[in-house]
C-alpha positions in Angstrom: -16.8 66.9 -22.6 -17.1 67.1 -18.9 -19.8 68.2 -17.0 -18.0 71.0 -16.0 -20.1 74.3 -16.7 -16.5 76.0 -17.1 -15.4 73.6 -20.1 -19.1 74.4 -21.8 -18.6 78.1 -21.3 -14.7 77.9 -22.8 -16.0 75.8 -25.7 -19.1 78.0 -26.6 -16.8 81.3 -26.2 -14.5 79.7 -28.9 -17.1 78.9 -31.1 -18.8 82.4 -31.1 -15.2 83.8 -31.9 -15.1 81.4 -34.9 -18.5 82.4 -35.8 -17.6 86.0 -35.7 -14.4 85.7 -37.8 -16.4 83.7 -40.5 -19.4 86.7 -40.5 -19.4 89.2 -43.5 -19.6 92.5 -42.0 -21.2 95.1 -44.0 -21.9 98.7 -43.9 -24.7 100.7 -44.8 -23.9 103.5 -47.0 -25.7 106.5 -47.1 -25.6 108.3 -50.5 -27.8 110.5 -52.7 -28.9 108.7 -55.8 -31.2 110.9 -57.8 -34.2 109.6 -59.6 -34.4 109.6 -63.4 -36.1 112.9 -64.7 -40.0 112.4 -65.3 -39.4 112.9 -69.1 -37.5 109.9 -69.2 -39.8 107.9 -66.8 -42.6 108.5 -69.3 -40.7 107.5 -72.5 -39.8 104.2 -70.4 -43.4 103.6 -69.7 -44.2 104.3 -73.2 -41.7 102.1 -74.5 -43.2 99.1 -72.3 -46.5 99.7 -74.0 -44.9 99.6 -77.5 -43.1 96.1 -76.3 -46.7 94.8 -75.1 -48.0 96.0 -78.4 -45.2 94.2 -80.4 -45.5 91.3 -78.6 -49.2 91.4 -79.1 -49.4 92.1 -83.0 -45.7 91.1 -84.2 -45.8 94.4 -86.4 -42.5 95.5 -87.9 -43.6 99.2 -87.0 -43.6 98.4 -83.3 -40.3 96.9 -83.5 -38.5 99.8 -85.3 -40.1 101.8 -82.9 -39.1 99.9 -79.9 -35.7 99.9 -80.9 -35.5 103.4 -81.5 -36.9 104.3 -78.1 -34.5 101.7 -76.7 -31.4 103.6 -78.1 -32.9 106.7 -77.3 -33.0 106.1 -73.4 -29.6 104.4 -73.4 -28.4 107.5 -74.8 -30.0 109.6 -72.3 -29.3 107.7 -69.5 -25.4 107.7 -70.6 -26.0 111.8 -70.5 -27.5 111.7 -67.0 -24.9 109.2 -65.6 -21.9 111.6 -67.0 -23.6 114.8 -65.5 
């Protein structure tokens, strides 16, 4: 490249155009995403406590309770998504 400033500007402009074509554009989408109902949040917190107790003690009762709570939460989440 010569020491000519015009050549530098032209090359730099081509560089910026190539950079702009390579960049990914994204748009912020504002949509309403409702929170989970409070009863379901409480059930999830209770499930986390049961999981902690199961990992601590390895009792089968905690395992069965955890599995049933997991099925209940999945059922409720499907119902909420449908609504």
